[in-house]
C-alpha positions in Angstrom: 188.7 166.2 -0.6 190.1 164.1 2.3 190.3 164.8 5.9 193.1 167.4 7.0 195.8 166.3 8.8 198.1 168.6 11.0 201.7 168.9 9.7 203.1 167.3 12.9 202.1 166.6 16.4 204.5 165.9 19.1 204.3 163.5 22.1 203.6 164.8 25.5 207.1 163.6 26.6 208.9 166.2 24.3 206.8 169.0 26.0 207.9 167.8 29.5 211.4 167.3 28.3 211.6 170.7 27.1 209.9 172.1 30.3 212.6 170.0 32.3 215.3 171.5 30.6 214.0 175.2 30.7 213.7 174.7 34.2 217.1 172.7 35.1 214.9 169.9 36.7 216.2 166.2 36.7 213.6 163.7 36.4 213.8 162.9 40.1 213.3 166.4 40.8 210.0 166.6 38.7 208.8 163.4 40.4 209.4 164.8 43.7 207.4 168.0 42.7 204.7 165.8 41.5 204.2 164.1 44.8 206.3 165.3 47.5 205.5 162.3 49.8 206.0 158.9 48.4 207.4 155.8 49.0 210.7 154.6 47.6 208.9 152.1 45.6 206.3 154.7 44.2 209.0 157.4 43.4 210.9 154.6 41.4 207.4 153.5 39.6 207.0 157.6 38.8 210.5 157.8 37.7 210.3 154.7 35.5 206.9 156.0 33.8 208.4 159.4 33.3 211.3 158.2 31.5 209.3 156.2 29.3 207.3 159.4 28.4 210.3 161.2 27.9 212.1 158.5 25.7 209.3 156.5 23.9 207.4 158.0 21.3 204.5 155.4 21.1 201.0 156.7 20.7 199.9 153.7 22.8 201.7 155.0 26.0 199.4 157.2 28.0 199.9 159.4 31.1 196.7 158.2 32.4 196.5 159.2 36.2 199.8 160.7 36.2 198.5 163.7 34.3 197.2 165.5 37.3 200.5 165.4 39.3 202.6 166.2 36.3 200.3 169.0 35.7 200.5 170.4 39.0 204.2 170.3 39.1 204.6 172.0 35.7 201.9 174.8 36.7 199.8 173.7 33.8 196.3 172.1 33.8 195.8 168.4 33.3 193.6 169.0 30.4 196.5 170.7 28.6 198.8 167.8 29.1 195.8 165.5 28.1 194.9 167.3 24.8 198.6 167.5 23.8 198.7 163.6 24.1 195.0 163.3 22.2 196.6 165.5 19.6 199.3 163.3 19.0 197.4 159.7 19.1 195.0 161.5 16.7 197.8 162.6 14.4 199.6 159.1 14.5 195.9 157.6 13.8 195.2 159.8 10.9 198.9 159.3 9.4 198.4 155.3 9.5 195.0 155.8 7.9 196.5 158.0 5.2 199.4 155.6 4.5 196.8 152.8 4.3 194.7 154.4 1.6 
């Protein structure tokens, strides 16, 4: 019997998108809440990174050092966001392995 695979896992961007919608926040407001004091260049880079997380469902796309400020803005632990990310990456890898069998 093969290893069990979760029925589905979601990219962390889906969770963030749902949270922003529930709170009525724009991406710009979210980025401001992540790190209130930023240069214009850094704010633009963070907005671009968040936009990718929200719109690109690629398991190779990782939060990295942004997990902590994103978690702080959302009121969750960085571990929670990283766990969502890890579950999605593992799920994609398991599906790819299963398809290759």
